[in-house]
C-alpha positions as a Markdown table, in Angstrom:
| # | Residue | x | y | z |
|---|---|---|---|---|
| 1 | Met | 280.1 | 51.2 | 336.8 |
| 2 | Pro | 281.4 | 54.5 | 335.5 |
| 3 | Arg | 281.5 | 54.9 | 331.8 |
| 4 | Ser | 284.6 | 57.1 | 331.5 |
| 5 | His | 287.2 | 58.7 | 333.8 |
| 6 | Gln | 285.1 | 61.9 | 333.9 |
| 7 | Asp | 282.3 | 59.9 | 335.6 |
| 8 | Ile | 284.5 | 58.7 | 338.4 |
| 9 | Gln | 283.8 | 60.2 | 341.8 |
| 10 | Pro | 286.8 | 60.8 | 344.1 |
| 11 | Ala | 285.8 | 57.9 | 346.4 |
| 12 | Gln | 285.6 | 55.6 | 343.5 |
| 13 | Ala | 288.8 | 56.6 | 341.8 |
| 14 | His | 291.4 | 54.0 | 341.2 |
| 15 | Pro | 294.3 | 54.6 | 343.6 |
| 16 | Cys | 296.8 | 55.3 | 340.8 |
| 17 | Val | 294.7 | 58.1 | 339.6 |
| 18 | Ala | 295.7 | 60.1 | 342.6 |
| 19 | Ser | 299.2 | 58.7 | 342.8 |
| 20 | Thr | 302.2 | 61.0 | 343.2 |
| 21 | Ala | 305.6 | 60.3 | 341.8 |
| 22 | Ser | 306.8 | 59.4 | 345.3 |
| 23 | Ile | 304.0 | 57.1 | 346.0 |
| 24 | Ala | 304.4 | 55.4 | 342.6 |
| 25 | Arg | 308.2 | 55.0 | 343.2 |
| 26 | Tyr | 307.6 | 53.3 | 346.5 |
| 27 | Leu | 304.8 | 51.1 | 345.3 |
| 28 | Leu | 306.9 | 49.9 | 342.3 |
| 29 | Ala | 309.8 | 49.3 | 344.6 |
| 30 | Ile | 307.7 | 47.2 | 347.1 |
| 31 | Phe | 306.2 | 45.3 | 344.1 |
| 32 | Glu | 309.7 | 44.5 | 342.7 |
| 33 | Val | 311.3 | 43.7 | 346.1 |
| 34 | Asp | 308.5 | 41.4 | 346.9 |
| 35 | Arg | 308.9 | 39.6 | 343.6 |
| 36 | Asp | 312.7 | 39.4 | 343.7 |
| 37 | Glu | 313.6 | 38.8 | 347.3 |
| 38 | Pro | 312.6 | 36.1 | 349.7 |
| 39 | Arg | 311.5 | 38.5 | 352.4 |
| 40 | Leu | 309.9 | 41.9 | 352.0 |
| 41 | Thr | 311.2 | 44.4 | 354.6 |
| 42 | Ala | 311.4 | 48.2 | 354.8 |
| 43 | Thr | 315.1 | 47.9 | 354.8 |
| 44 | Ala | 315.1 | 46.0 | 351.5 |
| 45 | Val | 312.8 | 48.7 | 350.1 |
| 46 | Ala | 315.1 | 51.4 | 351.3 |
| 47 | Arg | 318.1 | 49.6 | 349.7 |
| 48 | Lys | 316.2 | 49.3 | 346.4 |
| 49 | Leu | 315.4 | 53.0 | 346.4 |
| 50 | Glu | 318.8 | 54.1 | 347.9 |
| 51 | Val | 317.1 | 56.0 | 350.7 |
| 52 | Ser | 317.5 | 55.7 | 354.5 |
| 53 | Thr | 315.5 | 53.0 | 356.3 |
| 54 | Pro | 313.8 | 55.7 | 358.5 |
| 55 | Ser | 312.6 | 57.5 | 355.2 |
| 56 | Ala | 311.3 | 54.2 | 353.9 |
| 57 | His | 309.5 | 53.5 | 357.2 |
| 58 | Glu | 307.9 | 57.0 | 357.0 |
| 59 | Met | 306.6 | 56.5 | 353.5 |
| 60 | Ile | 305.4 | 53.0 | 354.2 |
| 61 | Gly | 303.4 | 54.5 | 357.1 |
| 62 | Arg | 301.9 | 57.0 | 354.6 |
| 63 | Leu | 301.1 | 54.2 | 352.2 |
| 64 | Glu | 299.5 | 52.3 | 355.0 |
| 65 | Ser | 297.3 | 55.2 | 355.9 |
| 66 | Leu | 296.2 | 55.4 | 352.2 |
| 67 | Gly | 295.3 | 51.7 | 352.3 |
| 68 | Leu | 298.0 | 50.6 | 349.9 |
| 69 | Val | 300.2 | 48.5 | 352.1 |
| 70 | Glu | 299.9 | 46.5 | 355.3 |
| 71 | Arg | 302.9 | 46.5 | 357.7 |
| 72 | His | 302.8 | 43.2 | 359.6 |
| 73 | Pro | 303.9 | 41.5 | 357.5 |
| 74 | Leu | 304.8 | 44.2 | 355.0 |
| 75 | Arg | 302.8 | 43.6 | 351.8 |
| 76 | Leu | 300.7 | 45.4 | 349.2 |
| 77 | Thr | 297.0 | 45.5 | 349.8 |
| 78 | Ala | 294.6 | 44.6 | 347.0 |
| 79 | Asp | 294.5 | 48.3 | 346.1 |
| 80 | Gly | 298.2 | 48.6 | 346.4 |
| 81 | Met | 298.8 | 45.6 | 344.1 |
| 82 | Ser | 296.3 | 46.9 | 341.6 |
| 83 | Thr | 298.0 | 50.2 | 341.5 |
| 84 | Ala | 301.5 | 48.7 | 341.3 |
| 85 | Leu | 300.4 | 46.5 | 338.4 |
| 86 | Val | 298.9 | 49.5 | 336.5 |
| 87 | Leu | 302.1 | 51.5 | 337.2 |
| 88 | Ser | 304.3 | 48.6 | 336.1 |
| 89 | Thr | 302.3 | 48.2 | 332.9 |
| 90 | Arg | 302.5 | 52.0 | 332.2 |
| 91 | Arg | 306.2 | 52.0 | 332.9 |
| 92 | Arg | 306.9 | 49.1 | 330.5 |
| 93 | Ala | 304.8 | 50.8 | 327.8 |
| 94 | Ala | 306.6 | 54.2 | 328.4 |
| 95 | Arg | 310.0 | 52.4 | 328.2 |
| 96 | Arg | 309.1 | 50.9 | 324.8 |
| 97 | Leu | 308.1 | 54.4 | 323.6 |
| 98 | Ala | 311.2 | 56.0 | 324.9 |
| 99 | His | 313.6 | 53.3 | 323.7 |
| 100 | Asp | 312.1 | 51.8 | 320.5 |
| 101 | Val | 310.4 | 54.9 | 319.1 |
| 102 | Leu | 312.3 | 57.9 | 320.4 |
| 103 | Gly | 315.7 | 56.1 | 320.4 |
| 104 | Leu | 316.8 | 56.7 | 324.0 |
| 105 | Asp | 319.5 | 54.4 | 325.3 |
| 106 | Asp | 318.5 | 51.8 | 328.0 |
| 107 | Glu | 319.4 | 53.9 | 331.0 |
| 108 | Ala | 317.7 | 57.1 | 329.7 |
| 109 | Ala | 314.6 | 55.1 | 328.6 |
| 110 | Asp | 314.3 | 53.5 | 332.1 |
| 111 | Glu | 314.5 | 56.9 | 333.8 |
| 112 | Glu | 312.0 | 58.5 | 331.5 |
| 113 | Ala | 309.6 | 55.5 | 331.7 |
| 114 | His | 309.7 | 55.6 | 335.5 |
| 115 | Ser | 308.8 | 59.3 | 335.6 |
| 116 | Leu | 306.1 | 58.9 | 333.0 |
| 117 | Ala | 304.4 | 56.0 | 334.7 |
| 118 | Ala | 303.3 | 58.0 | 337.7 |
| 119 | Thr | 302.4 | 61.2 | 335.9 |
| 120 | Leu | 300.3 | 60.0 | 332.9 |
| 121 | Ser | 296.6 | 60.8 | 333.0 |
| 122 | Pro | 294.3 | 57.7 | 333.1 |
| 123 | Ile | 293.3 | 58.2 | 329.4 |
| 124 | Leu | 296.9 | 58.7 | 328.2 |
| 125 | Gly | 298.0 | 55.7 | 330.3 |
| 126 | Arg | 295.4 | 53.5 | 328.7 |
| 127 | Arg | 296.2 | 54.7 | 325.2 |
| 128 | Leu | 300.0 | 54.2 | 325.8 |
| 129 | Thr | 299.5 | 50.6 | 327.1 |
| 130 | Asp | 297.1 | 49.9 | 324.3 |
| 131 | Trp | 299.7 | 51.1 | 321.8 |
| 132 | Ala | 302.5 | 49.0 | 323.4 |
| 133 | Asn | 300.3 | 45.9 | 323.5 |
| 134 | Lys | 299.8 | 46.2 | 319.7 |
| 135 | Gln | 303.6 | 46.5 | 319.0 |
| 136 | Pro | 305.6 | 43.3 | 318.2 |
| 137 | His | 307.5 | 42.3 | 321.3 |
| 138 | Glu | 311.2 | 42.9 | 321.0 |
| 139 | Ala | 313.6 | 40.2 | 322.2 |
| 140 | His | 315.7 | 42.9 | 324.1 |
| 141 | Asp | 312.7 | 44.1 | 326.2 |
| 142 | Arg | 314.1 | 43.7 | 329.7 |
| 143 | Thr | 310.9 | 44.3 | 331.6 |
| 144 | Pro | 308.8 | 41.1 | 332.0 |
| 145 | Ala | 305.2 | 41.3 | 331.0 |
| 146 | Val | 302.8 | 41.4 | 333.9 |
| 147 | Pro | 299.3 | 40.2 | 332.8 |
| 148 | Ile | 296.5 | 42.3 | 334.2 |
| 149 | Glu | 292.9 | 42.5 | 333.4 |
| 150 | Arg | 291.8 | 45.6 | 331.5 |
| 151 | Arg | 290.1 | 48.0 | 333.8 |
| 152 | Glu | 287.8 | 50.8 | 332.8 |
| 153 | Ile | 289.6 | 53.4 | 334.9 |
| 154 | Ala | 293.2 | 52.1 | 334.9 |
């Protein structure tokens, strides 16, 4: 097992390490739609992201080629779920930072957190989530906690 993120070879890298903001956006949307709606479809994902259904189909095809989703039925693969969980945890931690520490309002904190989740380096992502986990939980935190096991390269 690699000892640090510098030791990770590209083929061993966790999927979110190479994630783009667009990939992260779709993975999080698929994760949330699957959790919130009875049936996961590309149309539901498109609606969540406010994009056209053809655009959603195109990106889902790209995610499928990366091994992050399966199409029939539409669902996250193990790698896709792992990546979505890491991104969700990072987003929640970034939201706490933006809202509770930096004083951004709810909407601005949500926007900043979404952007940060996909762009943090692995080490900064780990440090931010470690920091957030040590903070007392606020009653107004709107994002439900998603328990994940700690991963060396998350």
